[in-house]
All heavy atoms as an XYZ file, in Angstrom:
797
protein
N     -30.481    -22.973     37.141
C     -29.859    -21.929     36.352
C     -28.958    -22.430     35.456
O     -27.961    -23.096     35.679
C     -29.226    -20.893     37.317
C     -28.617    -19.709     36.621
S     -28.022    -18.367     37.725
C     -26.531    -19.114     38.323
N     -29.182    -22.036     34.080
C     -28.293    -22.459     32.985
C     -27.288    -21.324     32.665
O     -27.748    -20.129     32.475
C     -29.134    -22.881     31.809
C     -28.381    -23.400     30.645
C     -29.315    -23.661     29.453
O     -30.454    -23.704     29.591
O     -28.769    -23.763     28.424
N     -26.084    -21.671     32.580
C     -25.056    -20.647     32.294
C     -24.482    -20.950     30.898
O     -24.007    -22.121     30.690
C     -23.987    -20.612     33.266
C     -24.552    -20.244     34.639
C     -22.918    -19.574     32.871
C     -23.573    -20.355     35.902
N     -24.569    -20.065     29.942
C     -23.891    -20.289     28.649
C     -22.691    -19.181     28.483
O     -22.924    -17.985     28.787
C     -24.925    -20.007     27.489
C     -26.100    -20.898     27.486
C     -27.077    -20.498     26.355
C     -28.324    -21.380     26.534
N     -29.434    -20.811     25.646
N     -21.584    -19.650     28.103
C     -20.480    -18.757     27.843
C     -20.074    -18.848     26.369
O     -19.940    -19.890     25.852
C     -19.290    -19.249     28.719
C     -19.662    -19.217     30.258
C     -18.059    -18.421     28.461
C     -18.648    -19.785     31.200
N     -20.046    -17.645     25.913
C     -19.766    -17.488     24.356
C     -18.525    -16.667     24.159
O     -18.533    -15.492     24.624
C     -21.013    -16.977     23.679
C     -20.858    -17.070     22.196
C     -22.139    -16.521     21.603
O     -22.923    -15.717     22.266
N     -22.433    -16.969     20.451
N     -17.451    -17.236     23.541
C     -16.197    -16.397     23.330
C     -16.239    -16.174     21.853
O     -16.207    -17.011     21.020
C     -15.002    -17.226     23.766
N     -16.245    -14.847     21.566
C     -16.160    -14.451     20.112
C     -14.816    -13.988     19.732
O     -14.146    -13.205     20.421
C     -17.219    -13.255     19.924
C     -18.557    -13.708     20.442
C     -17.247    -12.711     18.496
C     -19.606    -12.666     20.524
N     -14.286    -14.529     18.701
C     -13.014    -14.225     18.043
C     -11.812    -14.695     18.953
O     -10.675    -14.236     18.754
C     -12.771    -12.636     17.786
C     -13.801    -12.119     16.984
N     -14.087    -12.617     15.664
C     -14.648    -11.041     17.128
C     -15.076    -11.822     15.044
N     -15.301    -10.947     15.941
N     -12.075    -15.641     19.851
C     -10.925    -16.347     20.649
C     -11.502    -17.515     21.271
O     -12.726    -17.692     21.411
C     -10.294    -15.305     21.515
C     -11.081    -15.101     22.800
C     -10.719    -15.736     23.910
C     -12.186    -14.343     22.747
C     -11.468    -15.526     25.185
C     -12.948    -14.079     23.951
C     -12.533    -14.669     25.082
N     -10.666    -18.302     21.844
C     -10.971    -19.440     22.629
C     -10.771    -19.127     24.198
O      -9.665    -18.821     24.493
C     -10.183    -20.680     22.253
C     -10.488    -21.260     20.825
O     -11.663    -21.146     20.476
O      -9.566    -21.521     20.096
N     -11.875    -19.309     24.937
C     -11.745    -19.061     26.372
C     -11.001    -20.240     26.973
O     -11.288    -21.390     26.714
C     -13.121    -18.904     26.978
N     -10.261    -19.969     27.970
C      -9.413    -21.051     28.634
C     -10.381    -21.628     29.752
O     -11.380    -20.924     30.196
C      -8.369    -20.491     29.393
O      -8.627    -19.488     30.343
C      -7.259    -19.828     28.467
N     -10.102    -22.772     30.178
C     -10.880    -23.476     31.305
C     -10.863    -22.654     32.474
O     -11.836    -22.553     33.240
C     -10.414    -24.927     31.495
C     -11.014    -25.957     30.542
C     -10.564    -27.379     30.961
O     -10.560    -27.697     32.214
O     -10.261    -28.019     30.141
N      -9.724    -22.025     32.816
C      -9.433    -21.251     34.038
C     -10.584    -20.057     33.978
O     -11.227    -19.761     34.898
C      -8.161    -20.756     34.089
C      -7.731    -20.025     35.308
C      -6.253    -19.602     35.344
C      -5.990    -18.728     36.474
N      -4.719    -18.117     36.433
N     -10.574    -19.384     32.854
C     -11.518    -18.201     32.565
C     -12.909    -18.645     32.720
O     -13.828    -18.050     33.450
C     -11.237    -17.540     31.302
C     -12.156    -16.312     30.892
C     -12.087    -15.259     31.980
C     -11.885    -15.881     29.514
N     -13.289    -19.797     32.146
C     -14.683    -20.314     32.197
C     -15.062    -20.578     33.571
O     -16.218    -20.374     34.070
C     -14.853    -21.499     31.270
C     -14.913    -20.991     29.871
C     -15.233    -22.195     28.852
O     -15.672    -23.330     29.352
O     -15.080    -22.055     27.661
N     -14.204    -21.291     34.343
C     -14.531    -21.690     35.778
C     -14.638    -20.395     36.625
O     -15.517    -20.302     37.563
C     -13.506    -22.665     36.294
O     -12.310    -21.913     36.511
N     -13.829    -19.406     36.317
C     -13.985    -18.129     37.098
C     -15.407    -17.489     36.810
O     -16.013    -17.017     37.731
C     -12.815    -17.240     36.471
C     -12.941    -15.706     37.093
C     -12.489    -15.460     38.394
C     -13.503    -14.721     36.318
C     -12.506    -14.169     38.876
C     -13.541    -13.424     36.812
C     -13.077    -13.159     38.040
N     -15.766    -17.496     35.526
C     -17.059    -17.009     35.196
C     -18.109    -17.689     35.853
O     -19.073    -17.019     36.463
C     -17.225    -16.869     33.535
C     -16.250    -15.885     32.954
C     -18.673    -16.547     33.234
C     -16.088    -16.020     31.412
N     -18.135    -19.056     35.816
C     -19.174    -19.821     36.419
C     -19.258    -19.456     37.865
O     -20.399    -19.306     38.420
C     -18.738    -21.398     36.347
C     -18.770    -21.948     34.936
C     -20.155    -22.536     34.680
O     -20.965    -22.649     35.542
N     -20.298    -23.045     33.489
N     -18.139    -19.384     38.607
C     -18.171    -19.147     40.034
C     -18.767    -17.780     40.345
O     -19.624    -17.547     41.263
C     -16.752    -19.114     40.561
C     -16.586    -19.260     42.064
C     -15.206    -19.569     42.421
C     -14.423    -18.300     42.412
N     -12.958    -18.430     42.932
N     -18.391    -16.736     39.517
C     -18.932    -15.467     39.750
C     -20.360    -15.293     39.426
O     -21.186    -14.719     40.153
C     -18.181    -14.367     38.838
C     -16.725    -14.089     39.202
C     -16.744    -13.261     40.582
C     -15.401    -12.947     41.006
N     -15.445    -12.299     42.304
N     -20.807    -15.871     38.305
C     -22.146    -15.807     37.863
C     -23.124    -16.579     38.846
O     -24.267    -16.090     39.088
C     -22.300    -16.281     36.415
C     -23.798    -16.484     36.066
C     -21.668    -15.357     35.391
N     -22.708    -17.692     39.424
C     -23.496    -18.398     40.341
C     -23.961    -17.538     41.561
O     -24.904    -17.792     42.182
C     -22.747    -19.658     40.808
C     -22.919    -20.746     39.670
C     -22.017    -21.950     39.989
O     -21.397    -22.053     41.026
O     -21.976    -22.854     39.121
N     -23.109    -16.561     41.889
C     -23.366    -15.606     42.977
C     -24.675    -14.866     42.810
O     -25.228    -14.311     43.731
C     -22.221    -14.779     43.392
C     -21.028    -15.638     43.917
C     -19.862    -14.679     44.267
C     -18.694    -15.574     44.790
N     -17.493    -14.766     45.071
N     -25.044    -14.666     41.528
C     -26.232    -13.879     41.206
C     -27.466    -14.502     41.753
O     -28.361    -13.797     41.948
C     -26.330    -13.708     39.647
C     -25.393    -12.826     38.905
C     -25.551    -12.982     37.389
C     -25.396    -11.422     39.419
N     -27.456    -15.740     41.984
C     -28.615    -16.463     42.509
C     -28.944    -15.943     43.881
O     -30.061    -16.054     44.384
C     -28.453    -17.881     42.494
C     -28.908    -18.427     41.122
C     -29.182    -19.957     41.214
O     -28.422    -20.695     41.722
N     -30.397    -20.330     40.730
N     -27.888    -15.409     44.623
C     -28.200    -14.840     45.990
C     -29.080    -13.607     45.869
O     -29.875    -13.298     46.813
C     -26.804    -14.538     46.764
C     -26.131    -15.695     47.033
C     -24.763    -15.365     47.738
C     -23.910    -16.606     48.044
N     -22.556    -16.332     48.254
N     -28.908    -12.865     44.726
C     -29.798    -11.550     44.592
C     -31.132    -11.943     44.130
O     -32.045    -11.243     44.446
C     -29.078    -10.693     43.603
O     -27.754    -10.368     44.029
N     -31.247    -12.980     43.323
C     -32.606    -13.331     42.814
C     -32.545    -14.698     42.532
O     -31.746    -15.283     41.727
C     -32.863    -12.472     41.489
C     -34.239    -12.575     40.932
C     -35.210    -11.751     41.461
C     -34.535    -13.435     39.872
C     -36.465    -11.715     41.028
C     -35.908    -13.526     39.492
C     -36.801    -12.595     40.012
N     -33.556    -15.524     43.098
C     -33.543    -16.920     43.132
C     -34.026    -17.526     41.796
O     -33.684    -18.658     41.366
C     -34.324    -17.564     44.286
C     -33.886    -17.175     45.584
C     -34.227    -15.703     46.039
O     -35.329    -15.318     45.599
O     -33.509    -15.117     46.676
N     -34.999    -16.821     41.130
C     -35.739    -17.335     40.009
C     -35.067    -17.070     38.611
O     -35.716    -16.791     37.600
C     -37.128    -16.918     39.984
C     -38.081    -17.865     39.267
O     -37.586    -18.974     38.952
O     -39.168    -17.515     39.047
N     -33.732    -17.209     38.504
C     -32.993    -16.937     37.254
C     -33.078    -18.168     36.466
O     -32.721    -19.263     36.878
C     -31.545    -16.518     37.481
C     -31.439    -15.196     38.329
C     -30.792    -16.419     36.196
C     -30.021    -14.823     38.688
N     -33.538    -17.877     35.167
C     -33.582    -19.145     34.236
C     -32.333    -19.415     33.562
O     -31.772    -20.452     33.627
C     -34.718    -18.943     33.252
C     -36.167    -18.908     33.828
C     -37.183    -18.873     32.764
C     -38.598    -19.049     33.317
N     -38.995    -18.609     34.504
N     -31.781    -18.484     32.772
C     -30.554    -18.623     32.002
C     -29.642    -17.342     32.197
O     -30.150    -16.233     32.337
C     -30.741    -18.817     30.514
O     -31.472    -17.823     29.875
C     -31.534    -20.093     30.212
N     -28.404    -17.612     32.111
C     -27.420    -16.497     32.041
C     -26.531    -16.763     30.858
O     -25.977    -17.780     30.785
C     -26.582    -16.436     33.314
C     -25.560    -15.343     33.319
C     -27.454    -16.424     34.555
N     -26.433    -15.732     30.023
C     -25.662    -15.797     28.866
C     -24.403    -14.740     29.043
O     -24.635    -13.650     29.203
C     -26.366    -15.480     27.470
C     -27.376    -16.537     27.167
C     -28.167    -16.072     25.917
O     -27.709    -15.314     25.111
O     -29.372    -16.497     25.915
N     -23.249    -15.341     28.871
C     -22.022    -14.453     29.112
C     -21.347    -14.445     27.706
O     -21.146    -15.444     27.182
C     -21.099    -15.039     30.107
C     -19.909    -14.083     30.308
C     -21.728    -15.180     31.457
N     -21.174    -13.185     27.128
C     -20.533    -13.085     25.878
C     -19.141    -12.403     26.102
O     -19.168    -11.352     26.749
C     -21.300    -12.321     24.900
C     -22.418    -13.006     24.219
C     -22.982    -12.308     22.954
O     -22.971    -11.127     22.944
N     -23.399    -13.085     22.033
N     -18.087    -12.969     25.668
C     -16.732    -12.303     25.713
C     -16.267    -12.014     24.270
O     -16.352    -12.927     23.444
C     -15.841    -13.333     26.385
C     -16.229    -13.867     27.679
C     -15.382    -15.118     28.108
C     -16.319    -12.795     28.745
N     -15.826    -10.760     24.159
C     -15.507    -10.376     22.759
C     -14.150     -9.620     22.789
O     -14.033     -8.706     23.692
C     -16.581     -9.568     22.133
C     -16.370     -9.352     20.626
C     -17.335     -8.316     20.121
C     -18.815     -8.591     20.345
N     -19.695     -7.615     19.743
N     -13.202     -9.843     21.886
C     -11.987     -9.045     21.762
C     -12.231     -8.093     20.652
O     -12.513     -8.481     19.558
C     -10.804     -9.954     21.424
C      -9.521     -9.090     21.330
C     -10.551    -10.945     22.633
N     -12.220     -6.809     21.016
C     -12.350     -5.743     20.086
C     -11.030     -5.157     19.758
O     -10.333     -4.760     20.574
C     -13.411     -4.638     20.655
C     -13.730     -3.682     19.567
C     -14.539     -5.296     21.253
N     -10.723     -4.965     18.569
C      -9.416     -4.388     18.047
C      -8.251     -4.903     18.922
O      -7.847     -4.287     19.888
C      -9.463     -2.876     18.232
C     -10.270     -2.141     17.267
C     -10.154     -0.650     17.336
C     -11.529      0.020     17.465
N     -11.471      1.216     18.104
N      -7.690     -6.066     18.513
C      -6.561     -6.629     19.240
C      -5.400     -5.568     19.365
O      -5.274     -4.571     18.571
C      -6.136     -7.769     18.466
C      -7.323     -8.135     17.595
C      -8.111     -6.850     17.364
N      -4.555     -5.700     20.425
C      -3.466     -4.926     20.686
C      -3.676     -3.416     21.073
O      -2.883     -2.559     20.900
C      -2.533     -4.912     19.373
N      -4.926     -3.256     21.619
C      -5.194     -1.963     22.111
C      -5.625     -2.110     23.597
O      -6.145     -3.150     23.987
C      -6.305     -1.109     21.429
O      -7.432     -1.954     21.611
C      -5.959     -0.813     20.080
N      -5.470     -1.076     24.466
C      -5.863     -1.109     25.818
C      -7.436     -1.163     25.823
O      -8.007     -0.596     24.943
C      -5.388      0.011     26.619
N      -8.037     -1.684     26.925
C      -9.494     -1.669     27.000
C     -10.153     -2.274     25.740
O     -11.063     -1.720     25.173
C     -10.085     -0.209     27.204
C      -9.769      0.410     28.589
C     -10.177      1.829     28.553
C     -10.248     -0.363     29.761
N      -9.643     -3.537     25.430
C     -10.225     -4.151     24.129
C     -11.069     -5.433     24.535
O     -11.452     -6.158     23.574
C      -9.053     -4.434     23.207
C      -8.205     -5.508     23.772
O      -8.151     -5.771     24.928
N      -7.422     -6.158     22.894
N     -11.409     -5.667     25.847
C     -12.061     -6.894     26.134
C     -13.489     -6.477     26.539
O     -13.680     -5.752     27.598
C     -11.405     -7.591     27.331
C      -9.875     -7.784     27.221
C      -9.635     -9.061     26.675
C      -8.084     -9.487     26.604
N      -7.150     -8.436     26.206
N     -14.544     -6.929     25.741
C     -15.888     -6.512     25.993
C     -16.557     -7.737     26.611
O     -16.566     -8.816     26.049
C     -16.510     -6.177     24.617
C     -17.502     -5.067     24.666
C     -17.938     -4.663     23.297
O     -18.707     -5.452     22.700
O     -17.467     -3.732     22.795
N     -17.250     -7.467     27.839
C     -17.915     -8.574     28.446
C     -19.399     -8.154     28.597
O     -19.730     -7.035     28.883
C     -17.360     -8.737     29.815
O     -15.917     -8.929     29.724
C     -17.997     -9.976     30.439
N     -20.272     -9.015     28.237
C     -21.754     -8.630     28.376
C     -22.446     -9.921     28.990
O     -22.046    -11.023     28.725
C     -22.356     -8.303     27.064
O     -22.387     -9.359     26.113
N     -23.333     -9.574     29.899
C     -24.172    -10.551     30.676
C     -25.536    -10.327     30.372
O     -26.150     -9.231     30.534
C     -23.884    -10.636     32.057
C     -22.431    -11.063     32.344
C     -24.742    -11.590     32.768
C     -21.935    -11.093     33.754
N     -26.284    -11.305     29.932
C     -27.861    -11.264     29.682
C     -28.384    -12.317     30.599
O     -28.041    -13.427     30.682
C     -28.287    -11.493     28.277
O     -27.474    -10.783     27.386
C     -29.732    -11.417     28.064
N     -29.309    -11.827     31.607
C     -29.985    -12.726     32.580
C     -31.423    -12.789     32.261
O     -32.121    -11.634     32.094
C     -29.734    -12.144     34.019
C     -30.512    -12.997     34.949
C     -28.268    -12.090     34.377
N     -32.048    -13.950     32.090
C     -33.342    -14.148     31.800
C     -34.127    -14.505     33.135
O     -33.777    -15.489     33.811
C     -33.578    -15.330     30.905
O     -32.951    -15.054     29.529
N     -34.946    -13.551     33.518
C     -35.845    -13.761     34.621
C     -37.306    -13.861     34.110
O     -37.520    -13.513     32.946
C     -35.607    -12.764     35.682
C     -34.287    -12.730     36.252
C     -35.841    -11.276     35.074
N     -38.195    -14.347     34.863
C     -39.564    -14.447     34.437
C     -40.137    -13.166     33.914
O     -40.149    -12.199     34.582
C     -40.353    -15.013     35.649
C     -39.367    -15.618     36.506
C     -38.123    -14.869     36.281
N     -40.490    -13.155     32.611
C     -41.057    -11.930     32.026
C     -40.073    -10.922     31.589
O     -40.490     -9.820     31.033
N     -38.754    -11.030     31.702
C     -37.886     -9.994     31.432
C     -36.442    -10.432     31.110
O     -36.081    -11.623     31.609
C     -37.834     -8.929     32.396
C     -37.313     -7.660     31.889
C     -37.703     -6.461     32.946
O     -38.498     -6.646     33.859
N     -37.181     -5.272     32.713
N     -35.592     -9.674     30.285
C     -34.234    -10.011     30.222
C     -33.523     -8.777     30.717
O     -33.852     -7.597     30.386
C     -33.879    -10.250     28.770
C     -34.296    -11.653     28.265
C     -33.656    -11.986     26.969
C     -33.983    -13.402     26.591
N     -33.175    -13.851     25.432
N     -32.501     -9.058     31.539
C     -31.628     -7.932     31.980
C     -30.322     -7.936     31.331
O     -29.765     -9.123     31.100
C     -31.499     -7.930     33.576
C     -32.784     -8.044     34.314
C     -32.524     -8.337     35.805
C     -33.634     -6.706     34.258
N     -29.720     -6.865     31.016
C     -28.573     -6.823     30.189
C     -27.422     -5.863     30.798
O     -27.889     -4.818     31.154
C     -28.842     -6.392     28.778
C     -27.602     -6.413     27.823
C     -27.045     -7.599     27.379
C     -27.053     -5.190     27.500
C     -26.043     -7.473     26.539
C     -25.980     -5.165     26.639
C     -25.425     -6.298     26.101
N     -26.215     -6.280     30.791
C     -25.171     -5.457     31.261
C     -23.990     -5.567     30.351
O     -23.668     -6.804     29.872
C     -24.717     -5.821     32.650
C     -23.370     -5.008     33.135
C     -25.755     -5.603     33.692
N     -23.247     -4.536     29.967
C     -22.072     -4.670     29.089
C     -21.061     -3.761     29.632
O     -21.160     -2.578     29.983
C     -22.417     -4.310     27.760
C     -21.238     -4.525     26.714
C     -21.758     -4.260     25.241
O     -21.994     -3.033     24.936
O     -21.745     -5.197     24.511
N     -19.705     -4.244     29.718
C     -18.645     -3.492     30.164
C     -17.303     -3.750     29.318
O     -17.231     -4.876     28.765
C     -18.260     -4.002     31.618
C     -19.200     -3.714     32.638
C     -19.417     -2.287     33.035
C     -20.609     -2.186     34.068
N     -21.021     -0.792     34.235
N     -16.541     -2.813     29.177
C     -15.251     -2.933     28.381
C     -14.063     -2.680     29.264
O     -14.058     -1.671     29.917
C     -15.248     -1.979     27.183
O     -16.408     -2.146     26.393
C     -14.035     -2.202     26.346
N     -13.189     -3.668     29.380
C     -12.078     -3.556     30.435
C     -10.843     -4.095     29.837
O     -10.773     -4.625     28.655
C     -12.401     -4.465     31.625
S     -13.752     -3.743     32.516
N      -9.728     -4.104     30.598
C      -8.436     -4.621     30.101
C      -8.320     -6.091     30.104
O      -7.843     -6.736     29.273
C      -7.284     -4.072     31.031
C      -6.803     -2.773     30.487
O      -6.910     -2.337     29.405
O      -6.278     -1.971     31.452
N      -9.000     -6.680     31.087
C      -9.036     -8.182     31.241
C     -10.553     -8.666     31.337
O     -11.369     -7.934     31.720
C      -8.332     -8.619     32.542
O      -9.004     -8.280     33.575
C      -6.917     -8.147     32.594
N     -10.679     -9.936     30.887
C     -12.167    -10.477     31.008
C     -12.458    -10.513     32.477
O     -13.659    -10.478     32.792
C     -12.105    -11.764     30.294
C     -12.186    -11.591     28.789
C     -11.220    -12.155     27.995
C     -13.338    -10.910     28.231
C     -11.324    -11.916     26.582
C     -13.340    -10.721     26.816
C     -12.321    -11.286     26.006
N     -11.550    -10.880     33.367
C     -11.816    -11.121     34.701
C     -12.445     -9.889     35.363
O     -13.472     -9.843     36.081
C     -10.662    -11.524     35.553
C     -10.174    -12.895     35.287
C      -9.305    -13.191     34.015
O      -9.094    -12.196     33.344
O      -8.944    -14.368     33.823
N     -11.745     -8.775     35.076
C     -12.226     -7.452     35.500
C     -13.629     -7.162     34.905
O     -14.572     -6.635     35.568
C     -11.246     -6.361     35.083
C     -11.427     -4.983     35.635
C     -10.366     -4.013     35.135
O      -9.416     -4.386     34.392
O     -10.727     -2.753     35.310
N     -13.857     -7.343     33.716
C     -15.068     -7.141     33.096
C     -16.177     -7.952     33.644
O     -17.298     -7.518     33.820
N     -15.915     -9.272     33.970
C     -16.957    -10.162     34.484
C     -17.264     -9.642     35.896
O     -18.418     -9.620     36.319
C     -16.475    -11.546     34.575
C     -17.362    -12.493     35.446
C     -16.367    -12.224     33.223
N     -16.312     -9.204     36.685
C     -16.481     -8.635     38.018
C     -17.437     -7.530     38.029
O     -18.386     -7.297     38.706
C     -15.149     -8.195     38.674
C     -14.462     -9.358     39.367
O     -15.212    -10.377     39.767
O     -13.318     -9.215     39.777
N     -17.054     -6.490     37.091
C     -17.980     -5.326     37.014
C     -19.419     -5.684     36.492
O     -20.326     -5.115     37.014
C     -17.269     -4.339     35.991
C     -16.067     -3.632     36.580
C     -15.429     -2.649     35.684
O     -16.015     -2.161     34.710
N     -14.202     -2.253     35.943
N     -19.466     -6.511     35.495
C     -20.787     -6.939     35.065
C     -21.632     -7.614     36.136
O     -22.838     -7.339     36.250
C     -20.635     -7.942     33.687
S     -20.261     -7.049     32.217
N     -21.009     -8.582     36.863
C     -21.784     -9.167     37.963
C     -22.232     -8.158     38.928
O     -23.384     -8.214     39.428
C     -20.926    -10.352     38.523
C     -21.542    -10.859     39.814
C     -20.786    -11.414     37.427
N     -21.370     -7.243     39.296
C     -21.683     -6.254     40.340
C     -23.009     -5.420     39.754
O     -23.880     -5.185     40.609
C     -20.558     -5.352     40.614
C     -19.439     -5.970     41.414
O     -19.814     -7.114     42.030
O     -18.431     -5.540     41.544
N     -22.849     -4.963     38.529
C     -23.980     -4.194     38.017
C     -25.237     -5.049     37.881
O     -26.414     -4.492     38.201
C     -23.606     -3.730     36.569
O     -22.538     -2.908     36.664
N     -25.159     -6.287     37.514
C     -26.189     -7.177     37.449
C     -26.977     -7.366     38.787
O     -28.120     -7.476     38.878
C     -25.964     -8.514     36.780
C     -27.033     -9.434     36.516
S     -28.247     -8.624     35.368
C     -27.460     -8.637     33.856
N     -26.129     -7.519     39.850
C     -26.706     -7.641     41.127
C     -27.562     -6.423     41.490
O     -28.757     -6.583     42.042
C     -25.619     -7.696     42.205
C     -24.876     -9.039     42.298
C     -23.869     -9.202     43.441
C     -23.158    -10.469     43.390
N     -22.059    -10.509     44.352
N     -27.119     -5.251     41.104
C     -27.987     -3.986     41.374
C     -29.271     -4.125     40.608
O     -30.382     -3.855     41.107
C     -27.177     -2.731     40.916
C     -27.992     -1.614     40.977
C     -25.922     -2.618     41.789
N     -29.189     -4.464     39.372
C     -30.396     -4.594     38.506
C     -31.355     -5.674     39.052
O     -32.514     -5.428     39.100
C     -30.058     -5.027     37.083
C     -29.630     -3.804     36.243
C     -29.618     -4.187     34.750
O     -30.412     -4.909     34.260
N     -28.526     -3.585     34.075
N     -30.815     -6.843     39.458
C     -31.570     -7.911     39.968
C     -32.312     -7.373     41.293
O     -33.538     -7.762     41.502
C     -30.848     -9.153     40.269
C     -30.463     -9.836     38.984
C     -29.416    -11.055     39.305
C     -31.632    -10.570     38.347
N     -31.562     -6.703     42.074
C     -32.250     -6.126     43.440
C     -33.318     -5.243     43.050
O     -34.434     -5.286     43.732
C     -31.109     -5.546     44.222
O     -30.050     -6.444     44.411
C     -31.617     -5.106     45.659
N     -33.204     -4.353     42.153
C     -34.169     -3.377     41.742
C     -35.357     -4.146     41.103
O     -36.568     -3.837     41.447
C     -33.675     -2.460     40.715
C     -32.792     -1.276     41.332
C     -32.353     -0.318     40.236
C     -31.389      0.755     40.785
N     -30.833      1.649     39.785
N     -35.156     -5.088     40.317
C     -36.248     -5.852     39.705
C     -37.045     -6.714     40.778
O     -38.278     -6.671     40.666
C     -35.608     -6.921     38.729
C     -36.666     -7.756     38.016
C     -37.474     -7.203     37.009
C     -36.851     -9.057     38.243
C     -38.467     -8.023     36.341
C     -37.761     -9.964     37.590
C     -38.589     -9.333     36.648
N     -36.328     -7.169     41.731
C     -37.014     -7.816     42.900
C     -37.821     -6.926     43.616
O     -38.934     -7.273     44.048
C     -35.859     -8.468     43.710
C     -36.369     -9.543     44.679
C     -35.089    -10.184     45.405
C     -35.556    -11.336     46.319
N     -34.387    -12.013     46.901
N     -37.395     -5.715     43.880
C     -38.118     -4.707     44.556
C     -39.528     -4.463     43.913
O     -40.508     -4.231     44.438
C     -37.421     -3.360     44.771
C     -36.270     -3.515     45.842
C     -36.795     -3.977     47.281
O     -37.822     -3.276     47.710
O     -36.207     -4.832     47.860
N     -39.429     -4.277     42.500
C     -40.483     -3.982     41.742
C     -41.487     -5.106     41.867
O     -42.763     -4.817     41.964
C     -40.088     -3.818     40.224
C     -39.572     -2.453     39.853
C     -39.339     -2.533     38.323
C     -38.704     -1.169     37.876
N     -38.473     -1.142     36.513
N     -41.065     -6.273     41.825
C     -41.936     -7.576     41.855
C     -42.668     -7.474     43.355
O     -43.846     -7.774     43.456
C     -41.178     -8.842     41.790
C     -40.692     -9.157     40.406
C     -40.083    -10.511     40.404
C     -41.921     -9.316     39.456
N     -41.938     -7.080     44.305
C     -42.502     -7.056     45.655
C     -43.581     -6.079     45.819
O     -44.573     -6.218     46.590
C     -41.371     -6.854     46.743
C     -40.851     -8.061     47.194
C     -40.148     -7.791     48.582
N     -39.081     -8.746     48.640
C     -37.843     -8.464     48.858
N     -37.450     -7.270     49.139
N     -36.934     -9.433     48.954
N     -43.365     -4.889     45.161
C     -44.317     -3.871     45.199
C     -45.627     -3.980     44.426
O     -46.579     -3.240     44.601
C     -43.709     -2.548     44.803
C     -42.554     -2.181     45.794
O     -42.562     -2.517     46.900
N     -41.638     -1.331     45.312
N     -45.650     -4.939     43.657
C     -46.903     -5.331     42.816
C     -47.896     -6.021     43.631
O     -47.704     -6.723     44.556
C     -46.553     -6.113     41.626
C     -45.800     -5.243     40.625
C     -45.633     -5.958     39.306
N     -44.839     -5.134     38.385
C     -44.237     -5.562     37.335
N     -44.272     -6.870     36.998
N     -43.511     -4.796     36.534
């Protein structure tokens, strides 16, 4: 599984990147055949609350799954995105089983 982290309009710290790596790697427990995971971090309108936009795109065979959340911190956003992605991956896996 390849993980790409893209920080838009700011530089992500190593601490944040390792946090993201650790969280995203847990997605493999939900679905083993993940090819790539792209994490985009964006600061929207600096100096306002809820200005950190986090999106995760997961490439699985034949499809791309996408989640986007806006939160106060990137850590919170990554947590919520990973939780939502786990749900999507579980549903996708069920669909594959039923075919």
